[in-house]
Structures are given as C-alpha cells and as structure tokens.
N, C-alpha and C positions, 0 to 999 in steps of 0.2 A: 504493500500499500504506500503510495506517495504521501509525503507530509506536506500539508499546505499551511505555512507558518502564520498567515494572517487571517485565516478563516475562523469565524466565530465557532467556539465550541471545540476547537483543536488545541491540544496542549503544545507548549513550546518545547517541553522535554520529549525527546525521541524515546518512546516507551517500548518499541520493538526495533531491534537493530536491523539495519539493511540486509545483513548477511542472513539473519533468521528469516526475514520476510522473503528473501530471494530463494532460500532453500525450500521454504514452504510452498511458494508459487511453482518452483520447478517440480517438486513431488506431485503436487496436485495436477499440474499440467499433464504429467505423464499418465495419471489415472484417468483424466478426462479423455485422453487419446485412447486409452485402453478400453474405456466404456464405449466409445464410438466404434472401435474395431470389433469389439465383442458383439454389438448390435448388428453390424454389417455382416459378420461372419455367420451369426445365427440366421439372418434373413437369407443369405446366399445359400446356406445349407438346406434351408426349407425349400427354396426354389429349385435346388438341384435334385432333391429327392422327389419333389412333385413332378419335375420334368422326367425323371427316371420311370416313375410309375405311369405317366401319360405315354411314354414311349412304348413300354411293354404291353399296356393295354391296347394301344393302337395296333401293335403287331399281331396281338391275338385277334383283334377285329378284322384285320386284313386276311389272316389265314382262314377265319371263319367264312368270310365273304368268298374267298377263293374256293373253299370246300363246297360252298352251295352253288358254285358256277355250274351251268347246264353241261359243260364239258365233262364234269366228273361222272355224269350218267352215261356218257357215250364212250369214254376212254378209260379203261381200267388202269393203265399205267399213270395217267394223269391224276386219277382218283388216289392211287396209292401215294403218289408224290405229295398231293395236298394233305393227305391224312398224316404223312410224316411231318410235313411242315407245321400243321396244326398242333400236333403233339409237342413238337419242339418249342413252339411259341408259348404254349401253356406252361411247359416246364420252365422256360425262361422267365415268364411272368411270376411263377411261384417263387423261384429263387430271387428274383428282383424284390418281390414283397418281403422276403426274409431279410434281404440286405437292407432295405429301407427301414424296417422295423428295428433292426440292430443299430443303424445309424441314429435313429430317433432316440433310442434309449441311451446309447453311449456317447453321442456327440451333441445332438440338438437339445435334448433335455438338460444336460449339464451346462450348455451355453446359456440357456434361459435362466437357470438357477443362478449362475454366476452373474449374469446381467442384473438379476433382482437384488443384488447386494448394493449396487451403486447408489440408489436413491438414499439409503440410510447413510452412506458415506458422504453424499452431497449435503444432506441434512446436518451431519456433524460439522461440516465446513461452514455451513450457514450459521450454526450456533456459535462457532468460534468467532466468526466475523461480528456477530451481534455482541458477543462478549468483548471484542476489541473495541467496538464503537462505544460501548458503555464505559470501558476502561478509559478511553480517551476523553470522553465527556466529563467524567469525574476527576481525572487528572487535571484537566483544564480548570475545573472548579477549584481544586486545591490550589493551583498556581495563582488563581485570581485572588484568593483570600491571603496567600503568602505575600503578595505584592501590596496589600492594603496596609494602612497604618496599624501598629500593634496595639490596638485598644482592646479592652475586655470583651465587648461583644464580637469584634473581629476574630480574636483568638478562640472564642467559643465556637464560632462558625467554622474556623479552620480545623479545629479538633474534630467537629462533627463531620466535616468533608473528608478528613483523612480516615475516620472510622468507616465511613461509607465506601470509601475507595478500596480499603483493604480486602474485603471478601471478593469484590468484583475483580481486582487485580489477581488474586489467588485463583479465582475461577478461570480467568482467561489463560493464566500461565499453565494451569492443569490441562485445559483443552488444547492449547497450543502444543504442549509437550506430548500429549497422547497422540495427536495427529502426526507430529513430526516423527515419533517413534514407530507408529503403526502403518503410516502410508507406504513407506518403502517395503515393509514386510508384506503388506497386501500385494504390492506391485510384483515382488519377486516370487510370491507364492503361485503366480499364474502358471509358471512352468510345471510345477508339480501337480497342479490341478488339471491342466489340459493334456499333459503328455499321455496319460492312459486313454483319453478320448481319441486323440489322433492316432494312437497305436491301434485302437479298436477299429477306427475308420479304415486304416490301411488293411487290416486283416479282413474286414468285411468285403472290401474291394477285391482282395486276392482270392478269397473263397468264391465269390461271384463269378469273376472272370475265369477262374479254373473250371468251374462248372460250365460256363458258357463255351469254353473250348471243347469240352466233352460233348455237349449237346450238339453243337454245329459240326463237329467232326463226324458224329454219328449220322447227322442229317445228310451231310455230303456223301457218306458212303451209301446211304439209302436212295438218294435221288440222282446221283452222278451217272451220267450216260457214257458208258465205255470210256471213262477218263478223258472226255473232251476238254480242250483248253478253253479259256474265256474268248480267245481270238476266233477259235473254230465255232463256238456257240454264236458269236456275233455275226460271222459270215453266214451261218445257217439261218439266223433270224432275218438278215438282210435278203437272203435268197427267197425266203417265204414272203417277205413284204414286197419284193419285186413281182412275185407271182400274183399277189393280191392287187397290186397296182395295174397289172396287165388286164384285169377284168374290165369288161366294158362298163359296168355299172359304176366304177370309180374313176374311169378315164376322164381326162379333161376334155371339155367341149371344143 
C-alpha cells in the first residue's frame, strides 16, 4: 500500500515497512494467478471430457446409421463389416465413458475443490486490509493528540487513543503474520496436491489408448480386404465413381 502523507486520516508514521508490504503483495499476486489458472484448467478439462463423450457418441450414432443402411440387407459382406464397426464403436464409447469418469473423479473434482479454497483466502486478505485501515486511522488519531499541547484533557484523550490503538495494532500484526507465513505454504502445496491428479490423468489416457489400439487392430483384421493399401482403396473408389458418372442419369446436359 502506498503512503499518502497529507491525506486526512493517514498516519505520518509508516506502520508497515515497504519490504513487508512488497513481500505481501508478491505472495498474494502469485495466489491470484494460481486461482485464475486453476479456474481455467478446470473449465478446459470439463470441455475436453465433454468433447470426448460427444465424439464417441457421434461415432456410435454413425455406425448405427450405417448398420441400418439398406445395403446391409443386400450385401452380407457389407453387413458383417458394419456389424464389426458398430461393435467396435460401442466398445470405444464404453471405454471412453470409463476414462471420462476416472478423469472426473481424479482431476476435475479435485480442481473444483481446490478452487473452492480461494474465496476464504481472499476474505482473509480483505480482513487484513480492513485491519490495516483501522490501524492507520487510529495511529493517525494518536499522532494528532501527540502533537497537541500537553494539557490534562489532551493527555487523557491521548491515553484513550493509545489504548484503543493497541488491540487494533495487535490484530493487524497477527493477521499480517499469519498470511505472510501461510500464503507461501499454500502456494507450494499445489505440487503435492495436483501431482496425483495429473498422474491419474496420464494413466487414464494410457489405458484408454491402449484399449483403442486393440479395438481398432481387431476391427482392421475383420474388415480388411485382402490387405489392400490406402492408395489401392482410393483408386478403387475413384474407378467406381467414374462408372457412376458415366451413367446417363448423372451426365451433364
């Protein structure tokens, strides 16, 4: 806090050293950034899992639509391929749901709980600021009576002002010390708190993609036609498309 020497209600005496105030602001600034980063990460993780679920649900919908295609009633090979695809998509969706549930419990929920601590921290900082303003106001009051002529009534008021100041000063000093002691501890605790969550996130992804490799390897074995390459399939598709374009009903006028 900057000291404004001629502002009414401000003490002439610097009651909090610039070093202490600078240390306090530095530590609190780190926590404010941590709060913002925690909120952003929580939001991004939720969006990520929602997108994952939407992707697998869409894949299941597509495979179901293909399975209901009239071609499946006419071509046994196509039906078998679509049944294999539908089974694979449902398995993928099931594993994806498990992964999302695991991420929800081990990452998203802990992020939300961690973020829920910051309002209490911010309130403690506000109480410290209020205590500081009370301290400054009463210190200025003491200084005002100290500058007056040392008459009996003035000395009584000075004594009363000092007595009023003492518990307020002690209250501020206690709040200030507690925050200066505990803010760095809170900041450094983030590593121990989040490390298990991020390790769980990595494990969930590894398990999921390992299963996906198995599912799609099996699917490839089921639907692969005589080991055709992607280039061969592309040429085959282009040839079929050329045949379709040659039909008079789709020919250009």
